[in-house]
C-alpha angles and dihedrals in degrees: 000000000000097000125027120183116184119189095320124178121211125203151123121247104311096347119096112208101181136347146190092037114167125166142123136216122209128203113285096014124134112218124184119199111207137170145109124313112279093024093121102260097134091037089056091051091050089051091054089051092049092242095117115015120216118265088234142341130065128291115179142161131230140175089063093293117151123203092238090056094068120108114220132196108186129192110275125238121213088253092055092050087059094052108146100219133108121261089246092054092049093050093045090055087071087073094061094105089056093055098064107182092341108116096211142050116254128218094267091054092049090050090048092052090049092052091048091050089050092048091053095043096244100108092105087057095052095113095042121105110257095226091057093062128098119255092258092049091049091053090051089052092049091048090051087051091051090050090057087064097049148024092186119040134027125192111199122188110200093322094182097046111136095006123130118245095265094049090044092054090046093052093048090050092051092049090048091053093048089052100043102031102031096033093232115159111236128204109181133179113216134176089197110081093183091058092042094058090046094052109031133066094206132038132203110191114194132192117156083305128023114283097182145355123179144079122330090245091055091045093055089056093050126100088233093061094043092053095047095043090052089051091051091050089051091053095048097039 
């Protein structure tokens, strides 16, 4: 297993967000984390990254994975979307963990960033200003940046948020290829349960305590999924 969470509790100061969370992620799996707003989805991802440790419980890594070898695509703020750097500079910044105390990128890191831009189809944009790109192009650039940090595990926080339907379908297809063709483990937060069950092979459904963890097939048979999918259909009908 690459990630093992055993009975962890998430919270800030005296406020508990979610508790009794237990799940694991093996190499090459595609896990979607779903649930209502405020259920602790992003807090859990920050715990995995070491940015906000759990209040209690055990979170560990296996399969030789190190915490600084995880690629992360966070939700963007409006300020970040207006970042005045070139595409090449943004993607290269994904190599920072490789630099250590060295204040420059070496040839291998520049070649790695180029290969990641080529893999995500943004190499022709490398000299463009990031803030001039469309939302879909920006997400491709950020995914290329995350891939500079890892060859093994991607954490994606609402990667299609704010994208139009065509760009959304394109992003899901890219993530699917990285998982199935490149063997990269994917852990993705999604607010869209219908898309989650279509894309992922495992589901973790959080409320203020875990409602479900297991395969997508098992999830679709559960009362939890049936209730939430009915609610989604009611909203979109």
